[in-house]
C-alpha positions, 0 to 999 in steps of 0.5 A: 481482456487482460494486462500483459507484463512485457518486462518484470519489475523487482517485486510487483504483486496483486494485493487487496485489503488482506485476509483476516480472521486466521491469525490463530492458524498462523496466517497473517493478514498480508494485503497492501502495505499502503491500504489508503493508496490502494483504496484511493486507486480504486475509488478513482475508477469506481470500484469497490474500495477492497478491489484487488490492485497491483502493488508496485516497487521501483524498478516496476514492471512494464504493462501492455494493455490487450484492450481499452481500459480505465486505470488509475495510479496512486501512492509513490510517484515513479514517473509514470508514462503511457507510450512515452508521454508522462501521466500523473498519479490520482487521475483516471486515465482511458488507455487503448489497446496495445498501450504500454504503461511504464515507469521511469524513475522514483520521484517520491514514495516507496510503493505505487498502486495500479487499479483498473475499472472493474478489477482483476479476475484473480485467485482468491484464497481464504476470502482475499486476492492478496498475494501471500508469497511465503505460502504461495497462494492468492493473487497471481499463482501466489507469486510476484509478477513475471514477464508474459504474465497476462492478468485478466480483467473482470470487466470486458467493456470497450472504452475506445469511444472515450478516446476520440482516436487518441492513444490515451485520455486523462479524464477530467477529475482527480483525487486531492493530493493534500490528503493525507499531509506529507509529514514524516512524523508517525504517531504511536500508542504505548505498547504493553511493554512501553514501561520496560524502557528506561526514562532516558530510552523513552526520551530518545524514542520521542525525540530523535529520528530513526532511519529505515535500514536496508534489512527492510521488506514487507515483513518489517522495517529494521531501524537504525538508531542508538540503542535503547535500554531496557530495565529488564532482561526478562524473557517474554512469552510470545504474544499477538503482534500486528502491522505497526507493532514496534519491537525492541530487539536484544541489541537495543535497535527496534523493528516495525512490523509491516503487512507480511508480519508474523502473527506472534512475537516474543520481543518486547512491544514498546509501541504501536503505530496508529492505523491512520499512519500505516500509509506514512510507514509504507511509502518509507524507503531505505535511508528515510527518517522516521520521527515517533510521537506519542499520542492517545486512543482518542486522537488515533481513533479520530485520525482513523475516522478522518481518513475513512470519511475522506475515502468514502466522500472520494468513492462517492464523488468519483462514482458519480462523475464516472457514471455521468461521464460514461453516460454522456459517451453512450455507456 
């Protein structure tokens, strides 16, 4: 009743929607980098959208199933296969005991998500199963997954009847691949220190591309850009920051804070990426370009509502199809 890692990836961790309400203690929310993709994978297998999943980076782990299970992959396409046979993202897949799931090459995106029916039996810390790598808490022993780790399943249902003597089976429904769109444009709201930028720098921010550099990780993306200028060199008192906060560094370069961001910062907060576009940020990799465009609060809220409605509709539709399918096969 578990998933075994037979080859470790570069950095694969257990993540959920994060732990909130503790930033005043210096504990960041963390959680999945691409929460939209994470919730999509959960919706496909009929889980609660907040259920913990495995966040994968390429090269990713190789997994061996100790029992039949239902799984779904979402987010980045790492050219997945089961027992050497290619399988696609955004489908529900019934796998058999001793099936091996592995990933062969990065096709697009930076982070993939693996969900299993019923979820994983993992450690929770402050109400969340997300792995906090710095504190070494939550997830699977507070660390990235290693070779020979065995992650137990919550669900012990034997799904072998769905396989009809096959090694694995792709069930007959999938998620919509057209939402969200694949535009690289990222919408932002002006930050508290937006007006510290010179007029020329404001124009550069909205009209020139920025590049994700190698100095990027789950804490933040450092961007390669022509230096932006500030009209003030006055130091700021450290203030609250969040996922998507764009800070202006002393050298005129930018950093975009990501899931494992610090809770406060003293650099000017020139803008904030809207929540609905966090998933676009999360799927960027080294060398990818970003185009920022200013928007307003009303538009940001409407895009988030559209995203939430899409996830709710997907969850309801997948749960209905899965229940029908399981009943048809005697579950």
